[in-house]
C-alpha positions as CSV (number, residue, x, y, z in Angstrom):
1,M,0.0,0.0,0.0
2,H,1.3,3.5,-0.9
3,E,2.4,5.4,2.2
4,Y,-0.2,8.1,1.6
5,M,-3.1,5.7,1.1
6,S,-5.6,4.9,3.8
7,R,-8.3,2.4,4.2
8,V,-10.4,5.1,5.9
9,R,-12.8,7.1,3.7
10,V,-14.2,10.4,4.9
11,W,-17.1,12.5,3.4
12,G,-18.5,15.9,4.5
13,L,-21.7,17.8,3.8
14,S,-22.8,21.3,5.0
15,C,-26.5,22.0,5.0
16,P,-28.7,25.0,5.6
17,G,-30.6,24.8,8.8
18,S,-34.0,24.0,7.4
19,P,-36.2,21.0,8.1
20,E,-36.0,19.9,4.4
21,E,-32.3,19.3,4.8
22,V,-32.8,16.4,7.2
23,S,-34.1,14.3,4.3
24,R,-31.1,15.4,2.2
25,A,-28.8,14.3,5.0
26,R,-30.5,10.9,5.1
27,R,-30.3,10.4,1.3
28,W,-26.6,11.5,1.4
29,T,-25.9,8.9,4.1
30,R,-27.9,6.2,2.3
31,D,-26.1,6.8,-1.0
32,I,-22.6,6.6,0.6
33,L,-23.5,3.4,2.6
34,R,-25.4,1.7,-0.1
35,G,-25.2,-2.0,0.3
36,S,-24.1,-1.9,3.9
37,P,-26.4,-3.6,6.5
38,L,-25.7,-0.7,8.7
39,A,-27.1,1.9,6.3
40,E,-30.5,2.0,7.9
41,D,-29.1,2.5,11.4
42,A,-26.7,5.2,10.1
43,E,-29.6,6.9,8.3
44,L,-31.7,6.9,11.4
45,I,-28.8,8.4,13.5
46,V,-28.1,11.1,10.9
47,S,-31.7,12.0,10.8
48,E,-32.1,12.3,14.5
49,L,-28.8,14.3,15.0
50,S,-29.7,16.6,12.1
51,A,-33.2,17.3,13.4
52,N,-31.8,18.0,16.9
53,A,-29.3,20.5,15.4
54,I,-32.1,22.3,13.6
55,L,-34.6,22.2,16.5
56,H,-32.4,22.9,19.5
57,T,-29.5,25.1,18.3
58,A,-28.7,28.2,16.3
59,S,-28.4,25.9,13.3
60,G,-32.1,26.2,12.9
61,Q,-32.1,30.0,12.6
62,P,-32.6,31.6,9.2
63,S,-28.9,31.8,8.4
64,G,-27.9,28.7,10.3
65,T,-26.2,25.6,9.1
66,F,-25.2,22.2,10.3
67,H,-22.4,20.0,9.1
68,L,-22.1,16.3,8.7
69,A,-19.1,14.0,8.5
70,L,-19.1,10.3,7.7
71,A,-16.0,8.2,8.1
72,V,-15.9,4.6,7.1
73,S,-13.1,2.2,8.0
74,P,-13.0,-1.6,8.0
75,Q,-13.9,-1.5,11.7
76,V,-16.2,1.4,12.2
77,I,-18.7,3.8,10.6
78,A,-18.5,7.2,12.4
79,L,-21.3,9.7,11.9
80,S,-20.9,13.2,13.1
81,V,-23.2,16.3,13.1
82,T,-21.9,19.7,14.2
83,D,-24.3,22.4,15.1
84,E,-23.8,26.1,15.6
85,G,-24.5,26.1,19.4
86,G,-26.5,28.8,21.1
87,T,-28.1,26.5,23.7
88,G,-25.6,26.9,26.6
89,T,-25.8,23.2,27.4
90,A,-24.3,20.2,25.7
91,P,-26.5,17.5,24.2
92,K,-27.0,14.6,26.6
93,V,-28.8,11.4,26.9
94,E,-32.0,11.9,28.9
95,H,-34.2,9.1,30.2
96,Q,-37.8,10.1,29.5
97,D,-41.0,8.3,30.4
98,Q,-43.1,6.6,27.8
99,E,-45.4,9.6,27.5
100,A,-42.7,12.2,26.8
101,E,-42.9,13.8,23.3
102,H,-39.3,14.9,23.2
103,G,-35.9,14.0,24.7
104,R,-35.5,10.4,23.7
105,G,-33.4,10.9,20.5
106,L,-29.9,10.6,21.9
107,G,-31.1,7.7,24.1
108,M,-32.3,5.9,21.0
109,I,-29.0,6.7,19.2
110,S,-27.0,5.4,22.2
111,A,-29.0,2.2,22.0
112,I,-28.1,1.7,18.3
113,A,-24.5,2.9,18.3
114,H,-21.5,1.3,19.9
115,R,-20.5,4.7,21.3
116,V,-21.8,8.3,21.3
117,V,-19.4,11.2,22.0
118,V,-20.2,14.9,22.4
119,H,-17.4,17.5,21.8
120,D,-17.3,21.3,22.1
121,S,-16.8,22.6,18.6
122,H,-16.2,26.4,18.0
123,G,-19.2,27.6,19.9
124,G,-21.4,24.6,19.1
125,Y,-21.3,20.9,19.6
126,T,-20.3,17.9,17.5
127,V,-22.1,14.6,18.3
128,T,-20.5,11.5,16.9
129,A,-22.0,8.1,16.9
130,E,-20.0,5.0,16.0
131,L,-21.3,1.8,14.5
132,L,-19.0,-1.2,14.6
133,T,-18.7,-3.1,11.3
134,D,-18.4,-6.8,10.9
135,V,-15.3,-7.3,8.9
136,G,-15.7,-10.8,7.4
137,S,-16.3,-12.0,4.0
138,A,-17.0,-8.5,2.6
139,G,-13.2,-7.9,2.3
140,G,-13.2,-4.8,4.6
141,Q,-16.4,-3.3,3.3
142,P,-19.1,-2.2,5.8
143,R,-21.5,-5.1,6.3
């Protein structure tokens, strides 16, 4: 393998902070992960994180944006959404009762993903969810 080659592939997408962009983020994720059995889980995670950015941060303001990153290696698929902040508190997993209408998204993501990490990011937050891949007969491709 050439010294500058890597088995990790990384994609990025910036979206205006409007609700229509959540479906764009899902399609983008689905297109990149086409054929992977983790594509539906990844799509759900990106949808939830994108919607949270729009609903709960300055990303949803008229000139707001949110940013997605998708990294695929033979071992892991990492999905990150970075918002523009403005909430004063970091996103966190909350345990809501069955009747709650909001607040279960990160809990759902943490149940699907192997790991969920929240980082400060230039006034906003980046939430990254990692899905472990099964490297078997697919020759290193996400399965």
